[in-house]
N, C-alpha and C positions, 0 to 999 in steps of 0.2 A: 399511567405515567404522564403528569403534566409537563408541558414544555418548559417549565422553570426548572425542573429539577431533572431535565432529559442531560445525560452526558453529551459532550461535543463529538463522540464517537457515533453515539447513537443517532445525534442530529445528523452529521454528515451522511450516514447511512441511510437514513429516513430520505432525506432531500435527494439523494441519488436514486432510490427506489422512485420516488416521486418523477424525476426526471424521467427515468425509464419508461414509465407508465405514459407519460405525456410524448415522449418523440424516442422511440424505441432505436431506430436506425442511428440517429442523432449521437450515441454514445457509444458508437463502436471503438474509437478511436481513442476511450478513456479508459480501457480497461487494461489489465495486466500489471505492469508495474504498480500503477497508482492503487491497484485494488490489494496488491501486496503488501505496500507500504502502509497501507490504510488499516488494514486487519493486523499486521504485527505491532504498531504502535512504536513509539520513540528508541525504546530500548532493542526491540527486535530488529529494527531497522538498523541501529548501531552495530550489532552482532552480526546481522547480514553483510555489512559493508566490510567489517572487520574479517570475516572469513573470506570475502573474494580478495581483499588486499592480501592474506597471507597465502590463500591459494596463488595469487599471482608470483608473489617473493617465491614460495615453493617451486612454481614451474620454471622460474628464471635460472634458480638454482641448480637445479637437475637436469635440465634440458639444454642448457647452453654451454 
């Protein structure tokens, strides 16, 4: 696959992998939420945010 036809997600992942190869200890703080959101895409991230908000609303209604 050439770089011209590479999707933005694949380009970000390739650049992240190259960064890990160059400096494996420097990217410790970039994992977690960033990896989760990057792998889900914008629709999955929106659904995750909605679920968190709904969970908070349900928690406040039933436990207060």
